[in-house]
N, CA, C and O of each residue as an XYZ file, in Angstrom:
260
protein
N      83.969    138.751    -10.057
C      84.046    137.426     -9.551
C      85.479    137.145     -9.170
O      86.411    137.656     -9.792
N      85.652    136.331     -8.149
C      86.982    136.005     -7.693
C      87.381    134.601     -8.142
O      86.660    133.630     -7.911
N      88.529    134.517     -8.779
C      89.082    133.208     -9.175
C      90.511    133.155     -8.591
O      91.080    134.178     -8.211
N      91.055    131.966     -8.534
C      92.399    131.794     -8.059
C      93.271    131.423     -9.251
O      92.996    130.433     -9.929
N      94.304    132.194     -9.515
C      95.245    131.926    -10.597
C      96.568    131.611     -9.925
O      97.142    132.454     -9.237
N      97.047    130.394    -10.128
C      98.255    129.904     -9.478
C      98.174    130.176     -7.958
O      99.130    130.654     -7.347
N      97.048    129.870     -7.391
C      96.767    129.915     -5.970
C      96.673    131.349     -5.378
O      96.629    131.522     -4.160
N      96.644    132.348     -6.251
C      96.509    133.742     -5.809
C      95.149    134.262     -6.224
O      94.739    134.043     -7.364
N      94.429    134.948     -5.334
C      93.101    135.471     -5.723
C      93.220    136.600     -6.734
O      94.090    137.464     -6.629
N      92.328    136.574     -7.714
C      92.254    137.641     -8.721
C      90.791    137.966     -8.944
O      89.944    137.073     -8.950
N      90.497    139.218     -9.124
C      89.161    139.680     -9.467
C      89.037    139.784    -10.986
O      89.828    140.482    -11.621
N      88.076    139.114    -11.564
C      87.800    139.194    -12.986
C      86.352    139.576    -13.167
O      85.535    139.285    -12.293
N      85.996    140.225    -14.280
C      84.611    140.616    -14.495
C      83.712    139.432    -14.729
O      84.183    138.399    -15.203
N      82.420    139.541    -14.411
C      81.495    138.463    -14.747
C      81.579    138.139    -16.241
O      81.736    139.038    -17.066
N      81.475    136.859    -16.583
C      81.557    136.437    -17.979
C      82.982    136.257    -18.463
O      83.205    136.014    -19.649
N      83.964    136.375    -17.553
C      85.373    136.166    -17.949
C      85.603    134.743    -18.405
O      84.888    133.828    -17.996
N      86.598    134.555    -19.250
C      86.957    133.254    -19.761
C      88.377    132.905    -19.311
O      89.082    133.719    -18.715
N      88.762    131.688    -19.613
C      90.119    131.245    -19.313
C      91.125    132.160    -20.046
O      92.190    132.450    -19.502
N      90.809    132.607    -21.246
C      91.687    133.498    -21.972
C      91.912    134.794    -21.186
O      93.024    135.322    -21.181
N      90.887    135.305    -20.534
C      91.010    136.529    -19.710
C      91.913    136.262    -18.510
O      92.708    137.123    -18.134
N      91.801    135.094    -17.911
C      92.666    134.762    -16.778
C      94.117    134.649    -17.184
O      95.007    135.070    -16.445
N      94.366    134.076    -18.369
C      95.748    133.968    -18.861
C      96.283    135.371    -19.133
O      97.429    135.665    -18.796
N      95.486    136.229    -19.727
C      95.945    137.605    -19.961
C      96.253    138.343    -18.665
O      97.179    139.152    -18.620
N      95.494    138.075    -17.619
C      95.723    138.725    -16.310
C      97.086    138.367    -15.769
O      97.720    139.191    -15.111
N      97.548    137.175    -16.023
C      98.858    136.728    -15.473
C      99.992    137.079    -16.446
O     101.127    137.262    -16.007
N      99.723    137.177    -17.729
C     100.696    137.465    -18.749
C     101.921    136.548    -18.704
O     103.052    137.015    -18.574
N     101.682    135.242    -18.812
C     102.814    134.309    -18.745
C     103.657    134.344    -20.023
O     103.168    134.701    -21.095
N     104.913    133.972    -19.891
C     105.749    133.890    -21.070
C     105.585    132.465    -21.665
O     105.530    131.474    -20.936
N     105.512    132.405    -22.967
C     105.373    131.112    -23.669
C     106.685    130.354    -23.507
O     107.743    130.971    -23.389
N     106.628    129.065    -23.500
C     105.467    128.180    -23.607
C     104.831    127.974    -22.221
O     105.499    128.032    -21.189
N     103.542    127.737    -22.246
C     102.819    127.429    -21.000
C     101.570    126.608    -21.352
O     101.146    126.546    -22.506
N     101.017    126.001    -20.346
C      99.744    125.263    -20.453
C      98.843    125.760    -19.349
O      99.316    126.295    -18.347
N      97.521    125.583    -19.529
C      96.565    126.026    -18.508
C      95.645    124.885    -18.134
O      95.265    124.062    -18.967
N      95.298    124.860    -16.859
C      94.320    123.938    -16.336
C      93.255    124.669    -15.574
O      93.548    125.664    -14.911
N      92.056    124.222    -15.644
C      90.925    124.789    -14.908
C      90.398    123.745    -13.986
O      89.945    122.696    -14.445
N      90.437    123.987    -12.686
C      89.990    123.048    -11.683
C      90.621    121.678    -11.904
O      89.937    120.655    -11.878
N      91.939    121.672    -12.123
C      92.768    120.483    -12.285
C      92.541    119.742    -13.597
O      93.008    118.613    -13.743
N      91.839    120.342    -14.553
C      91.616    119.723    -15.861
C      92.314    120.544    -16.916
O      92.031    121.732    -17.067
N      93.256    119.908    -17.675
C      93.936    120.567    -18.767
C      92.949    121.101    -19.783
O      91.971    120.421    -20.098
N      93.169    122.285    -20.303
C      92.292    122.877    -21.315
C      93.185    123.199    -22.544
O      94.194    123.893    -22.416
N      92.810    122.700    -23.699
C      93.600    123.011    -24.916
C      93.557    124.520    -25.199
O      92.531    125.172    -25.005
N      94.662    125.043    -25.647
C      94.758    126.482    -25.946
C      93.640    126.944    -26.854
O      93.145    128.060    -26.696
N      93.237    126.137    -27.778
C      92.197    126.518    -28.730
C      90.834    126.708    -28.038
O      89.920    127.263    -28.648
N      90.681    126.267    -26.795
C      89.404    126.386    -26.085
C      89.439    127.496    -25.022
O      88.424    127.732    -24.367
N      90.564    128.176    -24.834
C      90.633    129.186    -23.755
C      89.524    130.224    -23.858
O      88.891    130.541    -22.851
N      89.276    130.757    -25.043
C      88.282    131.833    -25.210
C      86.857    131.349    -24.988
O      85.988    132.162    -24.673
N      86.581    130.055    -25.140
C      85.229    129.545    -24.940
C      85.010    128.991    -23.538
O      83.875    128.686    -23.171
N      86.055    128.855    -22.758
C      85.951    128.258    -21.424
C      85.551    129.293    -20.396
O      86.402    130.053    -19.934
N      84.297    129.347    -20.027
C      83.777    130.318    -19.076
C      84.307    129.999    -17.676
O      84.479    128.838    -17.307
N      84.562    131.067    -16.908
C      84.988    130.908    -15.535
C      83.822    131.222    -14.610
O      82.897    131.946    -14.976
N      83.883    130.669    -13.417
C      82.861    130.889    -12.393
C      83.553    131.288    -11.091
O      84.723    130.971    -10.875
N      82.822    131.980    -10.236
C      83.398    132.372     -8.952
C      84.011    131.173     -8.203
O      83.381    130.125     -8.064
N      85.237    131.352     -7.731
C      85.893    130.292     -6.994
C      86.684    129.310     -7.835
O      87.375    128.448     -7.291
N      86.595    129.426     -9.168
C      87.392    128.524    -10.028
C      88.862    128.663     -9.734
O      89.324    129.706     -9.272
N      89.608    127.580    -10.010
C      91.065    127.553     -9.801
C      91.727    127.330    -11.135
O      91.514    126.316    -11.801
N      92.541    128.305    -11.515
C      93.291    128.266    -12.787
C      94.751    128.045    -12.450
O      95.302    128.729    -11.587
N      95.371    127.116    -13.110
C      96.811    126.906    -12.980
C      97.437    127.147    -14.334
O      97.017    126.566    -15.335
N      98.428    127.993    -14.365
C      99.203    128.253    -15.589
C     100.606    127.742    -15.329
O     101.298    128.211    -14.426
N     101.013    126.770    -16.137
C     102.179    125.978    -15.864
C     103.160    126.090    -17.024
O     102.789    125.962    -18.191
N     104.441    126.337    -16.669
C     105.485    126.357    -17.665
C     106.179    124.995    -17.654
O     106.385    124.423    -16.584
N     106.542    124.466    -18.823
C     107.240    123.159    -18.826
C     108.603    123.280    -18.178
O     109.226    124.342    -18.205
N     109.052    122.207    -17.607
C     110.360    122.131    -16.966
C     111.226    121.211    -17.814
O     110.812    120.107    -18.169
N     112.430    121.671    -18.138
C     113.358    120.858    -18.915
C     114.584    120.541    -18.108
O     114.848    121.179    -17.089
N     115.309    119.596    -18.535
C     116.538    119.221    -17.848
C     116.581    117.749    -17.562
O     115.695    116.985    -17.946
N     117.613    117.378    -16.892
C     117.716    115.965    -16.636
C     118.333    115.587    -15.355
O     118.459    114.399    -15.058
């Protein structure tokens, strides 16, 4: 199945979860993830199923002033 991670297409196996998408990108902590513009708590990544065409955003916090 094809999903978009940070606006880039990625192929993931059927039944993939948000945790699989995060592993595919291997972001450095700290980060947050959203699925189709909805924030998902880290504790729910492994239970959040993905579907073809879903959009995942993995976002790092910005600091400064």
